[in-house]
N, C-alpha and C positions, 0 to 999 in steps of 0.2 A: 482385325480382331473386331468382336463385337463390345467396343470400350461402354455401353451405356446397357449393356442386358439386364435385362429385370427390371429397370428402371425405369420409372414415371415419373416425367417431364411435366410440366404445367406451364403453358406459353401466354403469359399472360397480356401480353402485345396484339397488334391486327394487325398490321403491314405485314408484309412476305412469310405468313403464318403457313400457307404452304409449302414455301421453301424449309422452313424451320422444320415442320414436321417430315420431311422427305429427311431430311440431316440427321432428326433421331432416330426414327425407322434406320435408315442402312446402319448405324451403332449398337441396331440393338434393342433400342427405347423406347417407350412408348407414349405420345406424344397424346396429351391434353389438351382442349383451346381453352379459355377460362379469360377472356376480356376484361381487362380490369378498368379500362379507362370510358368507356363508352365511344359514342359518336364525337367526332369533330365537324365541328360547319365550320363552312368557311363567315367570315364577318363583313358580309359582303356590301352595305351600305358602307360600311363605315370605313374599308379598307377603298371604297372610292375617293370619298373624300379624303382620305390620308394619302392616297397616291398626288392628288389634287394640288394638295399644301406641299408636297413634296418638291413638287415639279415649279409653283409658284413662288416658293419662299425663300429657296437656296438654302438649303442648313449644310450648316461646313462639316458635321460627319455624320455616317449612317453606322450603327452598330449592330450585325446580324448573326443573332444566336441559333438560328436552326436552315436548314438547305430548303427543306421544305416549306416554311414562312418565307423564304427570300425567293422560293420560285413562285409561289402564290401572289406576292405582289407583283411582280413582274407582269408574269400574267393575264392578271386586272390590271395592269398600264396598257398590255397589248387589247384586251378585251373593248377598253374605251380609246383607241387611236392613237394613244398615249405613249406607245414604246419606243420609241425614238427618243422623245424631249426626256423619259423618266431616264433611259440609260446616260443621255448625255449626263443627267442631274449625277448618277453615279458616280462614273467617270470623271467628275467634277471632285463631288466630297470625296474626304477621306474615310477611308472603309476600314472598320473594325469588325473580327471575325471572331465566332467560337463553333469547334466543331468541322470535321474531315467535310462534312454533307456539306458546309456552308463552303469551303474552302474548293469543292467541288463544283460549287454553282459558280463560283468566281471564277475559276478558271474557264467552266463554258461560256463564258461572257467574256472574256479577256479584259478582264479586271483584275485590279490588282490588292491586296491589304495594307493598310498604315499600319497595322497591329493586329495580331494572330494567338492566341492561346498558345501554352505552350504544354497543354496536358488535357485539353478537351475539355477542359472547367471554365465558371464565369471566373472564377479565381484564378485561375490562367489566363483570361484576358485582361483582368484588371491589371494584372501583374504588369502587364505592357503599355495597358494605358496609360499605367502611370507615369510612362514615360516621357507623353507628350503632354503638352500646355491645352487646356479647355475654358481658358480664363475667359470669360465674353463669348466663348461660342455657344454654337445651335447647334444641337445633338438631335438625332431620331433613334433610337432604341428598339428595336424591333424583337418584338417579346416570343413564347412561347406556349401558350396555354395558360399563365398565371404570372404575376408580376416578378420582377427584380430587384428586389427591394436592396441586395448589394450595387447592384451599377445606379440605379438613380441615386442611391445616397454617394456613390463616388463622384458622380455629375454635380450634385449640388454643394457640394464639398470645393469642388473645384473652381465654382463660381459658373457654370454653364447654364443655358437653358435645355431641358431635357422634352421632349415629345415620344410619349409611349405610340406604338402601334401594336397590335395584337390581329395579325391575319387570320388565325383560328381559333374558335371558342370550343375550350371541351367539356362536354356534358357526364353527367356520372353515369357509369357500367347499369346494365342489367340486373335488378337486386338479386333475381333467382339465381343466378351464374356466380353471385357476389357468397350468395349463403351457399353454394354448391362448394365453390374456393374455400371458404371458411372452413368447413365442414372437412375438407380434405387434407388442410393445413391441421387443423386442431387433434383428427383425428390419426396424424400422420400416415396416411393413405399414401402420402406420394414423397417423391423422392429430392424436389428440388421446382422453385417456379423461378421463371423467367422473366424480369421486370426488363423492360426495353427502352422507358420512358418514364419522368420525373411525376407525371402523375398520378402513375399507377398505384405505388405507394403510400400516396396520399390518400387513394380514395380506398383502396383497401384498408388500409388504418383507420382509416374516418368511419368506416361500414362496421368493422370489427367493435371503435368505442361505443358506436350506435347501438351495438347489438349487446355490448357489455361485455365481449370473449377479446377484446385486444392484450389480456394478459398472458392468457392461454396461446394465443397467436405468436407473441413473441417469444415464449417459452421453446415451442415446436420448432421457430426458426434457429432458437440457442442450442436446441437440444439436436434433430438428427433431419429437420426440411433444409436445403441448401437456398440461400437468396443468392441467384443468379442478376447479374448487373450487364447492360451490353457495355457499358463503359463509367468514367469517374462521376459524371454528375447524376447517372441513375443510380448509384452505388452511393452520392453523397445521399439524395434525397431520403434511399432507405437508414441510412444513419440516421437522419433527422428526423425518422417514422422512431427511433428508437433501436432497429435491427442492426446486430454489428457485425455478427458472422457472415462474410459476403464471399462471392466466387464475383471477380471483375477479372478481364482479360487486361494485358497491358496495351493493344489497341484496339479501339471501339470498332469492331465490327459484331456484325449478326451470329455470322459462323463461327467469328474465333471465340465467342463467348462457351458454344457448345464443345469446341475443341476445352476450350480452360474447365469447365465442368468436368468433363470425361478424365480428366487429368486431375482435378479435385479425387472423384471417387475414387481413380487408382489406389489413390495414398489412405485411402480407409479400410 
């Protein structure tokens, strides 16, 4: 049964676009690709310095918030000829993780987590970290494109020293693409926008505010355009931007979100 028949779905992500396109089209829908977070660049020289710092200064904890970022750090250590030293440090440190992709990264490296989120969010990770003592501890916090004030504030309040590292830098998306996306949302020519990461909601609404159309965008999302989030962190970023009518799967998987969207449309 074609559960997305005649539905136009905008994909705001970059990764796995071909897979999502195939899935939407197999369900009878129309796939439109409007990347809303721009290119992601490796923060190369800074990452080299961070890897050396982690090897040489023996931190007590490392907090890993994305699988992609975690892999980037290890890959950089490998390029530098320091993979063994870095993995030895990871094994020695206590590790806190957020997200299923980060859990997969640990499993692939035969590492275990001392603290793991209970719901895929930073808030869920904080609930687990709160069970541990951090006074006087030295902590590395891996970020995912922007700062995480909730986590930084937690460690500061606990009396820990917190070093932030950012393997990747996000840049703004293509302006013409964003103009097209705004027009499609405001005119309600589309049925849903699929958001796959936190920066996408931020870039979209920031662009809309700069164009003076943010209220029209919010109105469209509250009326007929569905906001689909891949998981709870992305859903929370949409809420922070004022979008409250959100479709989100129980389990953070890109395919699961499409299935959840199809279920949502069945009730309409």
